[in-house]
C-alpha positions, 0 to 999 in steps of 0.5 A, a space after each residue: 427819591 420818591 417817598 411812599 406814604 403808607 397806610 398808618 397803624 393808628 392803634 396797636 391793634 389796627 390791621 386795616 382801615 378805610 381811607 375815608 377822605 383825602 384832604 389833598 390832591 395830586 400836585 399839592 405841596 405838603 409839609 410835615 404836620 399837614 393833615 392829608 387824609 382821614 382814616 377810619 379804623 375799627 373804632 374811630 375816624 382820625 386825621 392823618 398827618 404828613 411826616 415828610 415834605 414834598 409834592 403829592 405825585 400820585 394818590 394810589 388809594 381812592 377815598 372810600 376804599 375799605 380794607 386797606 392793610 396797614 403799611 400799604 402804599 397809599 400815595 407818593 411824595 416827590 422831591 425836587 427834580 423828580 417826576 410822576 412818570 417815575 412812580 410805580 403804582 403797582 406797589 399798592 396791594 391790588 385787593 385794597 388799592 383801586 388805583 394802579 396801572 389803569 389809574 396811571 393810564 387814565 392820568 396820562 389821558 388827562 382823566 380827572 378822576 385817575 385815582 378812582 380807576 379800578 386796579 389792574 388784576 394781578 399787578 406785579 409788585 416791584 422787586 425789593 431794593 437791589 444791592 451791588 456785588 460789594 453789598 452796597 445798596 443800589 438806588 433805583 425807583 420801584 418802577 425802574 426795578 420792576 422794568 429791570 426785572 421784567 427785562 432780566 437786566 442787572 441794575 448794578 450795570 446801569 448808570 442812573 441819571 436821576 437825583 443823586 445818581 438814582 436809576 429811573 425809568 428812562 435809564 432802564 428802558 435805554 439800558 444795554 446791560 448784560 442780562 441778570 444772572 438767574 437765581 437758583 430756584 429755592 426748593 418748594 416749601 412743604 404744604 401747610 397742614 390743613 386746619 379745621 374750618 371755623 364753621 360753614 363757609 359764607 356760600 354754604 350758609 347762603 345756600 342753607 337759607 336759599 329761598 328764605 327772606 333775609 337782609 344781608 348786613 355788611 360787616 364794618 371794621 368795628 364788627 370785624 375786629 370785635 368778631 376776630 378779637 373775641 373769638 381769639 380771646 375765647 379760644 386762647 384765654 383759659 377763662 374761669 368764673 367766680 360768682 357772688 351776690 351783692 346786697 345793695 341796700 346800704 349803697 342805694 341809701 348812701 348814694 341817695 344821701 350823697 346825691 342830695 348833697 351834690 345836687 347844687 353842683 349838678 352832680 348825680 352819682 350812678 350805681 356804676 360809678 360806685 362799682 368803678 370805684 369799688 373795683 379800683 380800690 379792690 385792685 389796690 387791696 389785692 395788688 397781685 390781681 392788678 396785672 396783665 398778660 404780656 405773652 411771656 411775662 405778667 406785668 403788675 400794674 401800680 395804678 388802677 386803670 379800669 376799663 368800662 364797656 360802653 355800647 354804641 351802634 354796631 359795637 362797643 368801646 371800652 374807655 379806660 378811667 386811669 388812676 381810678 383809685 385816686 379819683 373821687 366818685 364825682 370825678 369818676 362820674 364826670 369822666 365816665 359821662 364824658 367818655 361814654 358820650 364821646 364813645 357813642 360819637 366815635 370821638 375817642 382817641 386811641 389812648 382813651 380806650 386802650 390799656 387798663 388791667 381790668 374791665 367792667 361790663 354792666 348790663 343791669 340797666 338792660 334788665 339782665 340778671 346775670 351773664 358771663 363776659 369774655 376777658 378782653 386781652 391783655 386784661 386779667 379779668 372782667 366783672 359782669 354786672 347784673 341788675 339789682 332786684 328785690 329778693 328774700 334773704 336770710 338776715 344776720 340773725 337768721 330772720 327772713 327779710 327782703 333785700 336788693 341783690 345784684 348778681 355779679 360774675 367775674 371772668 378771670 384769665 387763669 394765666 394771670 390770676 389763680 382761683 384763690 387770688 380771684 376769690 380775694 379780689 371779688 371779696 374785696 369788690 363785694 366788701 366795698 359795695 356792701 360797705 360804701 362809706 369805706 370807699 371815702 376813707 
């Protein structure tokens, strides 16, 4: 029976994607593991492999199509003895699939670009796979099911002539079976409760600025995902905030000494490398804070997997440095540089930017003194790091002096971390950064 190739979920959070490019064409024979398409997610463009073998009977979604929902049929593979005439292209979602009945018609007329034909509006999807009176499954093609439903025929009374007795298009067209018994109409569902709009509609906003000059910027998949996830995070996560000032002079002096020693190896440590290490070790010192929210439970992590926000054009990535507590500063520095470079090129694999229990967002390099970051679920917290600036401070003996001070704000998910526990975690981070040599012990 024809096998539908579905739009894959290339990450746990992927709901839709762009079919960037087909690497096969109709009529090509493919085997399991062959690359057949390039799929653009909100984070990266990834190659998609065939799972089954067969002949590409029909491409249902044209390359370049955006907003294709996960599990939407995008193509159909045929087995031996099957024909493209038995494929029902209406299984593809009309709003996401630019190929349906019109594409089939174009193909039958010999059009070379059938996959790019626009979908027929309001195409009727094929009914669900039917079952016989004894409960056993009736094997029928999607097109045969749809034609039978249109004619009111009972598939249980039709003998199939396709492979392994499968009912195909010609069987239904030639059928003289008894009409299918009409199903009793289900009671109408109660109307859903009205929800308050999230804000003015797109049309209302456009009207508000009618007559003014502006450029309309189309949202790509990444920006849509960022908007949806952070809106959800801010609305559903009970944030609270803890703030501390950190004196950096000891760290800056220690960093300068280390960089001189590491210069022959081509290694140059950044302040951010020390922050990653300080957070990783603090999560080990306060293990109850090294946790993630899992809906109906909390998962306490063993290793310190620290995510670090990396700004890229049009959005951001949060690559994860796994086992950060076990790695040297130079190893963390090299890994962070590699992840950041590949993040900006959108070359990260999903496992490299998913997971982690805690995140860091450093805007100090952009001259920001302090800010509040939004917790990125399922993380329990995120450290917002500002720039180090010279400030007057009171010394240990009461004397007035000048120090380099960095302001940090820790945003915390109150479902996972309570106030006192969060204070312990932030204190451990501060202690590590103000006494950097302990991080090498």
